[in-house]
Every structure is written in structure tokens, then in C-alpha cells.
LOBA-176145 format. One record per residue (C-alpha): residue number from 1; residue in three letters; z, x, y. Coordinates in nm, 2 decimals, decimal comma, always signed. Layout:
// residues N
<pt pos="NUM" code="ala" up="Z" east="X" north="Y"/>
...
//
This chain:
// residues 317
<pt pos="1" code="met" up="+4,82" east="-9,76" north="+0,59"/>
<pt pos="2" code="arg" up="+4,76" east="-9,38" north="+0,58"/>
<pt pos="3" code="lys" up="+4,52" east="-9,22" north="+0,34"/>
<pt pos="4" code="glu" up="+4,60" east="-8,88" north="+0,19"/>
<pt pos="5" code="thr" up="+4,33" east="-8,63" north="+0,10"/>
<pt pos="6" code="thr" up="+4,38" east="-8,39" north="-0,17"/>
<pt pos="7" code="ile" up="+4,21" east="-8,05" north="-0,14"/>
<pt pos="8" code="pro" up="+4,10" east="-7,90" north="-0,48"/>
<pt pos="9" code="ile" up="+4,29" east="-7,58" north="-0,56"/>
<pt pos="10" code="ser" up="+3,96" east="-7,39" north="-0,60"/>
<pt pos="11" code="arg" up="+3,87" east="-7,46" north="-0,24"/>
<pt pos="12" code="arg" up="+4,20" east="-7,35" north="-0,10"/>
<pt pos="13" code="arg" up="+4,19" east="-7,01" north="+0,08"/>
<pt pos="14" code="lys" up="+4,39" east="-6,75" north="-0,12"/>
<pt pos="15" code="arg" up="+4,60" east="-6,51" north="+0,08"/>
<pt pos="16" code="arg" up="+4,56" east="-6,15" north="-0,02"/>
<pt pos="17" code="thr" up="+4,88" east="-5,96" north="-0,04"/>
<pt pos="18" code="pro" up="+4,90" east="-5,59" north="+0,05"/>
<pt pos="19" code="asp" up="+4,94" east="-5,51" north="-0,31"/>
<pt pos="20" code="ser" up="+4,60" east="-5,66" north="-0,39"/>
<pt pos="21" code="cys" up="+4,42" east="-5,41" north="-0,15"/>
<pt pos="22" code="leu" up="+4,57" east="-5,10" north="-0,31"/>
<pt pos="23" code="pro" up="+4,30" east="-5,06" north="-0,58"/>
<pt pos="24" code="tyr" up="+4,03" east="-5,08" north="-0,32"/>
<pt pos="25" code="leu" up="+4,20" east="-4,82" north="-0,10"/>
<pt pos="26" code="ala" up="+4,26" east="-4,60" north="-0,39"/>
<pt pos="27" code="leu" up="+3,89" east="-4,63" north="-0,49"/>
<pt pos="28" code="ala" up="+3,78" east="-4,55" north="-0,14"/>
<pt pos="29" code="val" up="+4,00" east="-4,24" north="-0,13"/>
<pt pos="30" code="leu" up="+3,87" east="-4,13" north="-0,46"/>
<pt pos="31" code="leu" up="+3,51" east="-4,17" north="-0,34"/>
<pt pos="32" code="ile" up="+3,58" east="-3,98" north="-0,02"/>
<pt pos="33" code="cys" up="+3,75" east="-3,70" north="-0,21"/>
<pt pos="34" code="gly" up="+3,47" east="-3,69" north="-0,46"/>
<pt pos="35" code="ala" up="+3,22" east="-3,67" north="-0,18"/>
<pt pos="36" code="phe" up="+3,40" east="-3,38" north="-0,02"/>
<pt pos="37" code="ile" up="+3,43" east="-3,20" north="-0,36"/>
<pt pos="38" code="ala" up="+3,06" east="-3,26" north="-0,43"/>
<pt pos="39" code="trp" up="+2,96" east="-3,14" north="-0,08"/>
<pt pos="40" code="gly" up="+3,17" east="-2,83" north="-0,13"/>
<pt pos="41" code="arg" up="+3,01" east="-2,76" north="-0,47"/>
<pt pos="42" code="leu" up="+2,67" east="-2,82" north="-0,33"/>
<pt pos="43" code="ala" up="+2,73" east="-2,58" north="-0,05"/>
<pt pos="44" code="val" up="+2,85" east="-2,32" north="-0,30"/>
<pt pos="45" code="leu" up="+2,54" east="-2,37" north="-0,52"/>
<pt pos="46" code="leu" up="+2,30" east="-2,35" north="-0,23"/>
<pt pos="47" code="ser" up="+2,46" east="-2,07" north="-0,04"/>
<pt pos="48" code="gly" up="+2,28" east="-1,80" north="-0,25"/>
<pt pos="49" code="val" up="+2,53" east="-1,52" north="-0,22"/>
<pt pos="50" code="gln" up="+2,35" east="-1,18" north="-0,27"/>
<pt pos="51" code="phe" up="+2,41" east="-0,81" north="-0,22"/>
<pt pos="52" code="leu" up="+2,24" east="-0,64" north="+0,08"/>
<pt pos="53" code="thr" up="+1,97" east="-0,41" north="-0,04"/>
<pt pos="54" code="gln" up="+1,74" east="-0,15" north="+0,12"/>
<pt pos="55" code="gln" up="+1,39" east="-0,30" north="+0,11"/>
<pt pos="56" code="glu" up="+1,05" east="-0,24" north="+0,26"/>
<pt pos="57" code="ile" up="+0,76" east="-0,48" north="+0,33"/>
<pt pos="58" code="cys" up="+0,42" east="-0,40" north="+0,48"/>
<pt pos="59" code="gln" up="+0,14" east="-0,58" north="+0,64"/>
<pt pos="60" code="thr" up="-0,20" east="-0,43" north="+0,54"/>
<pt pos="61" code="val" up="-0,56" east="-0,46" north="+0,64"/>
<pt pos="62" code="leu" up="-0,86" east="-0,38" north="+0,42"/>
<pt pos="63" code="leu" up="-1,13" east="-0,17" north="+0,59"/>
<pt pos="64" code="glu" up="-1,46" east="-0,10" north="+0,41"/>
<pt pos="65" code="gly" up="-1,69" east="+0,16" north="+0,55"/>
<pt pos="66" code="ile" up="-1,89" east="+0,48" north="+0,51"/>
<pt pos="67" code="leu" up="-1,76" east="+0,83" north="+0,49"/>
<pt pos="68" code="val" up="-1,87" east="+1,09" north="+0,73"/>
<pt pos="69" code="lys" up="-1,80" east="+1,44" north="+0,58"/>
<pt pos="70" code="glu" up="-1,91" east="+1,80" north="+0,58"/>
<pt pos="71" code="glu" up="-2,16" east="+1,85" north="+0,29"/>
<pt pos="72" code="ile" up="-2,40" east="+2,13" north="+0,20"/>
<pt pos="73" code="val" up="-2,70" east="+2,04" north="-0,02"/>
<pt pos="74" code="ile" up="-2,83" east="+2,30" north="-0,27"/>
<pt pos="75" code="arg" up="-3,20" east="+2,27" north="-0,36"/>
<pt pos="76" code="ser" up="-3,39" east="+2,40" north="-0,66"/>
<pt pos="77" code="pro" up="-3,59" east="+2,72" north="-0,59"/>
<pt pos="78" code="val" up="-3,85" east="+2,63" north="-0,86"/>
<pt pos="79" code="thr" up="-3,97" east="+2,34" north="-1,07"/>
<pt pos="80" code="gly" up="-3,78" east="+2,34" north="-1,40"/>
<pt pos="81" code="lys" up="-3,49" east="+2,20" north="-1,60"/>
<pt pos="82" code="val" up="-3,14" east="+2,21" north="-1,46"/>
<pt pos="83" code="his" up="-2,83" east="+2,31" north="-1,65"/>
<pt pos="84" code="phe" up="-2,50" east="+2,28" north="-1,48"/>
<pt pos="85" code="lys" up="-2,23" east="+2,55" north="-1,50"/>
<pt pos="86" code="ala" up="-1,96" east="+2,35" north="-1,32"/>
<pt pos="87" code="thr" up="-1,80" east="+2,01" north="-1,38"/>
<pt pos="88" code="asp" up="-1,86" east="+1,73" north="-1,14"/>
<pt pos="89" code="gly" up="-1,55" east="+1,70" north="-0,91"/>
<pt pos="90" code="asn" up="-1,42" east="+2,05" north="-0,95"/>
<pt pos="91" code="arg" up="-1,35" east="+2,27" north="-0,65"/>
<pt pos="92" code="leu" up="-1,55" east="+2,59" north="-0,65"/>
<pt pos="93" code="glu" up="-1,50" east="+2,91" north="-0,47"/>
<pt pos="94" code="met" up="-1,77" east="+3,08" north="-0,26"/>
<pt pos="95" code="gly" up="-2,01" east="+3,27" north="-0,49"/>
<pt pos="96" code="ala" up="-1,93" east="+3,07" north="-0,80"/>
<pt pos="97" code="pro" up="-2,22" east="+2,99" north="-1,04"/>
<pt pos="98" code="ala" up="-2,28" east="+2,62" north="-1,02"/>
<pt pos="99" code="ala" up="-2,61" east="+2,56" north="-1,20"/>
<pt pos="100" code="glu" up="-2,91" east="+2,72" north="-1,35"/>
<pt pos="101" code="val" up="-3,28" east="+2,61" north="-1,33"/>
<pt pos="102" code="val" up="-3,51" east="+2,72" north="-1,61"/>
<pt pos="103" code="ala" up="-3,87" east="+2,73" north="-1,47"/>
<pt pos="104" code="val" up="-4,13" east="+2,54" north="-1,66"/>
<pt pos="105" code="glu" up="-4,39" east="+2,80" north="-1,56"/>
<pt pos="106" code="gly" up="-4,38" east="+3,18" north="-1,53"/>
<pt pos="107" code="gly" up="-4,24" east="+3,25" north="-1,87"/>
<pt pos="108" code="gly" up="-3,93" east="+3,03" north="-1,83"/>
<pt pos="109" code="ala" up="-3,74" east="+3,25" north="-1,59"/>
<pt pos="110" code="ser" up="-3,39" east="+3,13" north="-1,51"/>
<pt pos="111" code="tyr" up="-3,26" east="+3,10" north="-1,15"/>
<pt pos="112" code="arg" up="-2,89" east="+3,08" north="-1,09"/>
<pt pos="113" code="leu" up="-2,76" east="+2,85" north="-0,81"/>
<pt pos="114" code="ile" up="-2,46" east="+3,02" north="-0,64"/>
<pt pos="115" code="thr" up="-2,23" east="+2,84" north="-0,41"/>
<pt pos="116" code="pro" up="-2,27" east="+2,96" north="-0,05"/>
<pt pos="117" code="ser" up="-1,92" east="+2,85" north="+0,04"/>
<pt pos="118" code="ala" up="-1,61" east="+2,69" north="-0,12"/>
<pt pos="119" code="gly" up="-1,61" east="+2,31" north="-0,18"/>
<pt pos="120" code="met" up="-1,61" east="+2,02" north="-0,42"/>
<pt pos="121" code="phe" up="-1,89" east="+2,03" north="-0,67"/>
<pt pos="122" code="cys" up="-2,08" east="+1,69" north="-0,67"/>
<pt pos="123" code="thr" up="-2,41" east="+1,58" north="-0,83"/>
<pt pos="124" code="his" up="-2,41" east="+1,24" north="-0,66"/>
<pt pos="125" code="leu" up="-2,67" east="+1,25" north="-0,38"/>
<pt pos="126" code="asp" up="-2,78" east="+0,98" north="-0,14"/>
<pt pos="127" code="gly" up="-3,01" east="+1,16" north="+0,10"/>
<pt pos="128" code="leu" up="-2,77" east="+1,12" north="+0,40"/>
<pt pos="129" code="glu" up="-2,58" east="+1,45" north="+0,35"/>
<pt pos="130" code="asn" up="-2,73" east="+1,61" north="+0,66"/>
<pt pos="131" code="val" up="-2,72" east="+1,29" north="+0,87"/>
<pt pos="132" code="leu" up="-2,37" east="+1,17" north="+0,81"/>
<pt pos="133" code="ser" up="-2,20" east="+1,49" north="+0,93"/>
<pt pos="134" code="pro" up="-1,90" east="+1,53" north="+1,16"/>
<pt pos="135" code="ala" up="-2,12" east="+1,74" north="+1,38"/>
<pt pos="136" code="asn" up="-2,34" east="+1,44" north="+1,46"/>
<pt pos="137" code="leu" up="-2,06" east="+1,20" north="+1,55"/>
<pt pos="138" code="asp" up="-2,17" east="+1,17" north="+1,91"/>
<pt pos="139" code="val" up="-2,53" east="+1,08" north="+1,83"/>
<pt pos="140" code="leu" up="-2,50" east="+0,88" north="+1,50"/>
<pt pos="141" code="asp" up="-2,66" east="+0,54" north="+1,50"/>
<pt pos="142" code="phe" up="-2,51" east="+0,36" north="+1,20"/>
<pt pos="143" code="ser" up="-2,70" east="+0,04" north="+1,27"/>
<pt pos="144" code="ser" up="-3,03" east="+0,23" north="+1,19"/>
<pt pos="145" code="leu" up="-2,91" east="+0,34" north="+0,84"/>
<pt pos="146" code="asp" up="-3,10" east="+0,19" north="+0,55"/>
<pt pos="147" code="arg" up="-2,92" east="+0,07" north="+0,24"/>
<pt pos="148" code="ile" up="-2,74" east="+0,36" north="+0,08"/>
<pt pos="149" code="ser" up="-2,87" east="+0,45" north="-0,27"/>
<pt pos="150" code="arg" up="-2,71" east="+0,70" north="-0,49"/>
<pt pos="151" code="lys" up="-2,90" east="+0,93" north="-0,73"/>
<pt pos="152" code="gln" up="-2,74" east="+1,16" north="-0,97"/>
<pt pos="153" code="val" up="-2,91" east="+1,46" north="-1,12"/>
<pt pos="154" code="leu" up="-2,84" east="+1,47" north="-1,49"/>
<pt pos="155" code="glu" up="-2,79" east="+1,77" north="-1,72"/>
<pt pos="156" code="gly" up="-3,13" east="+1,89" north="-1,85"/>
<pt pos="157" code="glu" up="-3,33" east="+1,68" north="-1,61"/>
<pt pos="158" code="arg" up="-3,65" east="+1,81" north="-1,46"/>
<pt pos="159" code="val" up="-3,63" east="+1,89" north="-1,09"/>
<pt pos="160" code="glu" up="-3,91" east="+1,98" north="-0,85"/>
<pt pos="161" code="lys" up="-3,91" east="+2,28" north="-0,62"/>
<pt pos="162" code="gly" up="-3,71" east="+2,20" north="-0,31"/>
<pt pos="163" code="gln" up="-3,54" east="+1,90" north="-0,47"/>
<pt pos="164" code="pro" up="-3,17" east="+1,86" north="-0,40"/>
<pt pos="165" code="val" up="-2,97" east="+1,94" north="-0,72"/>
<pt pos="166" code="phe" up="-2,61" east="+1,92" north="-0,61"/>
<pt pos="167" code="lys" up="-2,39" east="+1,94" north="-0,30"/>
<pt pos="168" code="leu" up="-2,07" east="+2,10" north="-0,19"/>
<pt pos="169" code="ile" up="-1,82" east="+1,88" north="-0,01"/>
<pt pos="170" code="asp" up="-1,58" east="+2,06" north="+0,22"/>
<pt pos="171" code="asn" up="-1,27" east="+1,85" north="+0,15"/>
<pt pos="172" code="leu" up="-1,06" east="+2,06" north="+0,38"/>
<pt pos="173" code="ser" up="-1,25" east="+1,98" north="+0,69"/>
<pt pos="174" code="ala" up="-1,23" east="+1,67" north="+0,91"/>
<pt pos="175" code="thr" up="-1,35" east="+1,35" north="+0,73"/>
<pt pos="176" code="tyr" up="-1,41" east="+1,02" north="+0,90"/>
<pt pos="177" code="leu" up="-1,46" east="+0,66" north="+0,80"/>
<pt pos="178" code="tyr" up="-1,71" east="+0,44" north="+0,99"/>
<pt pos="179" code="thr" up="-1,63" east="+0,07" north="+0,97"/>
<pt pos="180" code="glu" up="-1,72" east="-0,27" north="+1,13"/>
<pt pos="181" code="thr" up="-1,48" east="-0,56" north="+1,11"/>
<pt pos="182" code="ser" up="-1,41" east="-0,89" north="+1,29"/>
<pt pos="183" code="lys" up="-1,16" east="-0,90" north="+1,57"/>
<pt pos="184" code="thr" up="-0,95" east="-1,16" north="+1,39"/>
<pt pos="185" code="asp" up="-0,91" east="-0,92" north="+1,09"/>
<pt pos="186" code="phe" up="-0,84" east="-0,61" north="+1,30"/>
<pt pos="187" code="pro" up="-0,47" east="-0,53" north="+1,38"/>
<pt pos="188" code="val" up="-0,41" east="-0,44" north="+1,75"/>
<pt pos="189" code="gln" up="-0,19" east="-0,15" north="+1,63"/>
<pt pos="190" code="leu" up="-0,49" east="+0,04" north="+1,50"/>
<pt pos="191" code="lys" up="-0,65" east="+0,05" north="+1,85"/>
<pt pos="192" code="glu" up="-0,39" east="+0,30" north="+1,95"/>
<pt pos="193" code="gly" up="-0,56" east="+0,63" north="+1,87"/>
<pt pos="194" code="ser" up="-0,24" east="+0,85" north="+1,89"/>
<pt pos="195" code="asn" up="-0,07" east="+0,71" north="+1,58"/>
<pt pos="196" code="trp" up="-0,12" east="+0,80" north="+1,22"/>
<pt pos="197" code="phe" up="-0,10" east="+0,51" north="+0,97"/>
<pt pos="198" code="lys" up="-0,03" east="+0,52" north="+0,60"/>
<pt pos="199" code="ala" up="-0,31" east="+0,40" north="+0,38"/>
<pt pos="200" code="thr" up="-0,42" east="+0,39" north="+0,02"/>
<pt pos="201" code="trp" up="-0,74" east="+0,43" north="-0,17"/>
<pt pos="202" code="asn" up="-0,73" east="+0,32" north="-0,54"/>
<pt pos="203" code="asp" up="-0,35" east="+0,32" north="-0,50"/>
<pt pos="204" code="leu" up="-0,36" east="+0,69" north="-0,39"/>
<pt pos="205" code="pro" up="-0,20" east="+0,77" north="-0,05"/>
<pt pos="206" code="leu" up="-0,36" east="+0,91" north="+0,26"/>
<pt pos="207" code="met" up="-0,32" east="+0,89" north="+0,64"/>
<pt pos="208" code="val" up="-0,56" east="+0,73" north="+0,89"/>
<pt pos="209" code="lys" up="-0,59" east="+0,76" north="+1,27"/>
<pt pos="210" code="thr" up="-0,83" east="+0,58" north="+1,51"/>
<pt pos="211" code="tyr" up="-1,09" east="+0,83" north="+1,64"/>
<pt pos="212" code="ser" up="-1,31" east="+0,60" north="+1,85"/>
<pt pos="213" code="ile" up="-1,35" east="+0,23" north="+1,86"/>
<pt pos="214" code="val" up="-1,58" east="+0,00" north="+2,07"/>
<pt pos="215" code="glu" up="-1,62" east="-0,37" north="+2,11"/>
<pt pos="216" code="lys" up="-1,94" east="-0,53" north="+1,98"/>
<pt pos="217" code="gly" up="-1,93" east="-0,91" north="+2,05"/>
<pt pos="218" code="asp" up="-1,69" east="-1,06" north="+1,81"/>
<pt pos="219" code="arg" up="-1,65" east="-0,74" north="+1,61"/>
<pt pos="220" code="trp" up="-1,49" east="-0,40" north="+1,64"/>
<pt pos="221" code="glu" up="-1,70" east="-0,09" north="+1,54"/>
<pt pos="222" code="gly" up="-1,55" east="+0,25" north="+1,51"/>
<pt pos="223" code="leu" up="-1,45" east="+0,57" north="+1,34"/>
<pt pos="224" code="phe" up="-1,12" east="+0,66" north="+1,18"/>
<pt pos="225" code="gln" up="-1,01" east="+1,01" north="+1,10"/>
<pt pos="226" code="leu" up="-0,87" east="+1,07" north="+0,75"/>
<pt pos="227" code="ser" up="-0,60" east="+1,32" north="+0,65"/>
<pt pos="228" code="gly" up="-0,41" east="+1,40" north="+0,33"/>
<pt pos="229" code="phe" up="-0,67" east="+1,21" north="+0,12"/>
<pt pos="230" code="pro" up="-0,71" east="+1,27" north="-0,26"/>
<pt pos="231" code="asp" up="-1,00" east="+1,49" north="-0,36"/>
<pt pos="232" code="glu" up="-1,17" east="+1,21" north="-0,55"/>
<pt pos="233" code="leu" up="-1,22" east="+1,01" north="-0,23"/>
<pt pos="234" code="val" up="-1,49" east="+1,24" north="-0,09"/>
<pt pos="235" code="his" up="-1,71" east="+1,19" north="-0,40"/>
<pt pos="236" code="asn" up="-1,79" east="+0,85" north="-0,26"/>
<pt pos="237" code="arg" up="-2,00" east="+0,74" north="+0,04"/>
<pt pos="238" code="gln" up="-1,88" east="+0,38" north="+0,06"/>
<pt pos="239" code="val" up="-1,50" east="+0,32" north="+0,02"/>
<pt pos="240" code="ser" up="-1,24" east="+0,06" north="+0,08"/>
<pt pos="241" code="leu" up="-0,91" east="+0,16" north="+0,24"/>
<pt pos="242" code="lys" up="-0,59" east="-0,05" north="+0,25"/>
<pt pos="243" code="ile" up="-0,42" east="+0,05" north="+0,58"/>
<pt pos="244" code="ile" up="-0,06" east="-0,03" north="+0,64"/>
<pt pos="245" code="ser" up="-0,06" east="-0,16" north="+1,00"/>
<pt pos="246" code="val" up="+0,30" east="-0,29" north="+1,02"/>
<pt pos="247" code="arg" up="+0,60" east="-0,17" north="+0,82"/>
<pt pos="248" code="leu" up="+0,95" east="-0,31" north="+0,81"/>
<pt pos="249" code="ala" up="+1,23" east="-0,13" north="+0,62"/>
<pt pos="250" code="gly" up="+1,61" east="-0,15" north="+0,60"/>
<pt pos="251" code="phe" up="+1,85" east="-0,42" north="+0,51"/>
<pt pos="252" code="leu" up="+1,61" east="-0,72" north="+0,48"/>
<pt pos="253" code="val" up="+1,74" east="-1,07" north="+0,47"/>
<pt pos="254" code="pro" up="+1,56" east="-1,41" north="+0,49"/>
<pt pos="255" code="gln" up="+1,49" east="-1,52" north="+0,84"/>
<pt pos="256" code="tyr" up="+1,70" east="-1,84" north="+0,79"/>
<pt pos="257" code="ala" up="+2,00" east="-1,63" north="+0,68"/>
<pt pos="258" code="val" up="+2,05" east="-1,53" north="+1,04"/>
<pt pos="259" code="val" up="+2,28" east="-1,77" north="+1,23"/>
<pt pos="260" code="tyr" up="+2,30" east="-1,75" north="+1,61"/>
<pt pos="261" code="arg" up="+2,62" east="-1,81" north="+1,80"/>
<pt pos="262" code="asp" up="+2,59" east="-1,81" north="+2,18"/>
<pt pos="263" code="glu" up="+2,25" east="-1,64" north="+2,14"/>
<pt pos="264" code="thr" up="+2,42" east="-1,36" north="+1,93"/>
<pt pos="265" code="pro" up="+2,26" east="-1,32" north="+1,58"/>
<pt pos="266" code="gly" up="+2,49" east="-1,29" north="+1,28"/>
<pt pos="267" code="ile" up="+2,52" east="-1,35" north="+0,91"/>
<pt pos="268" code="tyr" up="+2,78" east="-1,50" north="+0,69"/>
<pt pos="269" code="leu" up="+2,95" east="-1,25" north="+0,46"/>
<pt pos="270" code="ala" up="+3,12" east="-1,35" north="+0,13"/>
<pt pos="271" code="val" up="+3,47" east="-1,22" north="+0,17"/>
<pt pos="272" code="lys" up="+3,72" east="-1,31" north="-0,10"/>
<pt pos="273" code="lys" up="+3,49" east="-1,61" north="-0,19"/>
<pt pos="274" code="arg" up="+3,51" east="-1,74" north="+0,17"/>
<pt pos="275" code="ala" up="+3,23" east="-1,73" north="+0,43"/>
<pt pos="276" code="gln" up="+3,29" east="-1,51" north="+0,73"/>
<pt pos="277" code="trp" up="+3,04" east="-1,49" north="+1,02"/>
<pt pos="278" code="val" up="+2,98" east="-1,14" north="+1,16"/>
<pt pos="279" code="pro" up="+2,74" east="-1,03" north="+1,44"/>
<pt pos="280" code="val" up="+2,44" east="-0,82" north="+1,35"/>
<pt pos="281" code="lys" up="+2,15" east="-0,65" north="+1,53"/>
<pt pos="282" code="val" up="+1,80" east="-0,77" north="+1,45"/>
<pt pos="283" code="glu" up="+1,58" east="-0,46" north="+1,41"/>
<pt pos="284" code="gly" up="+1,25" east="-0,64" north="+1,34"/>
<pt pos="285" code="glu" up="+1,08" east="-0,94" north="+1,17"/>
<pt pos="286" code="leu" up="+0,79" east="-0,96" north="+0,93"/>
<pt pos="287" code="gln" up="+0,66" east="-1,21" north="+0,68"/>
<pt pos="288" code="gly" up="+0,97" east="-1,43" north="+0,69"/>
<pt pos="289" code="lys" up="+1,21" east="-1,13" north="+0,65"/>
<pt pos="290" code="val" up="+1,45" east="-0,98" north="+0,91"/>
<pt pos="291" code="ala" up="+1,58" east="-0,63" north="+0,92"/>
<pt pos="292" code="ile" up="+1,94" east="-0,62" north="+1,03"/>
<pt pos="293" code="ser" up="+2,20" east="-0,36" north="+1,10"/>
<pt pos="294" code="gly" up="+2,57" east="-0,38" north="+1,19"/>
<pt pos="295" code="arg" up="+2,91" east="-0,23" north="+1,15"/>
<pt pos="296" code="gly" up="+3,03" east="-0,21" north="+0,80"/>
<pt pos="297" code="leu" up="+2,71" east="-0,33" north="+0,64"/>
<pt pos="298" code="gly" up="+2,62" east="-0,15" north="+0,31"/>
<pt pos="299" code="glu" up="+2,47" east="-0,21" north="-0,03"/>
<pt pos="300" code="asp" up="+2,81" east="-0,33" north="-0,15"/>
<pt pos="301" code="thr" up="+2,81" east="-0,61" north="+0,11"/>
<pt pos="302" code="arg" up="+2,77" east="-0,96" north="-0,02"/>
<pt pos="303" code="tyr" up="+2,61" east="-1,21" north="+0,22"/>
<pt pos="304" code="val" up="+2,51" east="-1,58" north="+0,22"/>
<pt pos="305" code="ser" up="+2,13" east="-1,60" north="+0,21"/>
<pt pos="306" code="asn" up="+2,12" east="-1,98" north="+0,27"/>
<pt pos="307" code="pro" up="+2,39" east="-2,08" north="+0,52"/>
<pt pos="308" code="leu" up="+2,26" east="-2,44" north="+0,58"/>
<pt pos="309" code="leu" up="+2,58" east="-2,60" north="+0,46"/>
<pt pos="310" code="val" up="+2,81" east="-2,31" north="+0,52"/>
<pt pos="311" code="arg" up="+3,08" east="-2,28" north="+0,80"/>
<pt pos="312" code="asp" up="+3,35" east="-2,02" north="+0,86"/>
<pt pos="313" code="gly" up="+3,60" east="-2,05" north="+0,57"/>
<pt pos="314" code="ser" up="+3,36" east="-2,23" north="+0,34"/>
<pt pos="315" code="leu" up="+3,39" east="-2,16" north="-0,03"/>
<pt pos="316" code="val" up="+3,11" east="-1,93" north="-0,14"/>
<pt pos="317" code="glu" up="+3,06" east="-1,75" north="-0,47"/>
//
């Protein structure tokens, strides 16, 4: 006698009809489309479309040193009280009255101090005026210099006979900066003595050129010739100059904005909201920026600054 086994309905395998898969397919299609749309929007948001602009960036080095300049020291002819006839920092012509000393003896006679030549009038003295002179460049031993101390003769102050009262600085003659710096901080470009470099002192412009430089262990020691400096500079003995060792100017774009094709550099332009790759010439690189040039590039050109997700024809805004 045959036994019949009944399988519960819940355990029976249900066959899926094609119609039952449609919702899953539709959902998958929607997800894929959404992903493509999101990817496209993300590419647009990250593309960073900008206008090309003329820019300039610089690499600078700070040099601290001692000024070597042409100075004439004027001394008091007698012991007495000094009265200045000129303002500190003014340029005086030859034969101009600069100061007067009233003798403390001999009836209080007055002695006028006349400038023997033209120059900047300065009452800040340090005792090195006749030592740190351009005429002594070949024999100067800077390592033997003691600590520089400034002394200013004040209005009405008593001065002794033969004591320095003021000095005249020839700001039109050659002026030099002596400096010592480590090799790691010294740009190799400055070792080329034939080139003038732009520099600033207290944000005022001047030009600097290497005059002589020697290697001393792990340091460089040398003299730099100055030109076009502000008059205020020569009133100091110790100064700090910010020298522009490298300069990059032109249409500057981020380094990652340049995309290479077959070793040819190029950038993506935004043309009618679509990305279009064009070849460019790289003129130089500095501090993460690249100077480019190319046909048709101008300040009205819009380019993609971040082309990570961009391809030709991508939507960019």
C-alpha cells in the first residue's frame, strides 16, 4: 500500500515570473542613473572653474649683515656744547653749516662745523666709520670686529675737543653688505655675481648683486653690492634685507591643473560649460604653481583648476 507525503505550501519553491523582477531592475537602473548624475555633479563641484590671471610669486631669502659705506667723521675743534643746524637724515651740500660748538672756555666763542662735501647728515656714530669703508674691502677682517655699539650725540650735549660730533654719509657712492649665512639658507642663484636681484628693506625696494663670496666650512661669507637703495638705509650699520632669489610671473595655475597627454602638458578649458583639453607650454614652476603660455590664452579664458574627475566633454561650470 503506497503512502503519500504532502509537502506544506510554505516549503514549496515559488517560481518568480519576469514581472516580479521588474521592480528590482527598475531600482537598479535608478541607482545607476543616480550614481552617474551624482558623479557628474561632484565633478562639476570639484572642477573649480576659474579665469586665468596674471600673477607673480617669489622665493625670498633673509640676509642680515653689516653695511660698508663711505663716511666722513666731523670732530669738534674745541671742548664745548654742540648745537645742530641740520636735521638728522637730511642731505647737505658741500659747505653747508651742520653744527655749532660753543666753547666752555675762552669767552664762549662759537665754532661752526661746515660740511667738507655733500652727504647725508647723521649723528649716529659707532666708531667704525673709518674702518668699514669701501676702500678697505680687500683688507677688512670682519671676524675681528667687536660688538657694534651706537652712540648718538644729542643737542646741547658737551663734547670734548677731537670728539666725533656727526658724520656725512655718501649715499651716492658704492655701498656694500657683509653677511654670513648657512649653506642651507643660501640660494645658489646668489652665487652668480653678474646678476642683480630685487630686494627690500623695511618694504622699500633696492637692488643687490654678489660682489665676493667665500666658503667657510658649513657657511658662506661674502659681500653684496647695493644699488637704488632708500636714503634711510645708510643711517644704519646693521640691516636685514629680504632678497628675491627666484621669481615666477605670468598666467599661474595650480600644478595639478596641468594634465599630460603623451608627455604633452595641457589644461582643460571651460568652453560652453564643457571641458576641452588644450596643449600649453610650461614656462616654470615654483611653490606649487606653474606658469603657462599657449595660443589663445588670455585673462578672459576660463580653465578647470581641479581636473581630477574631468574628461573631455565633461560638464563644468
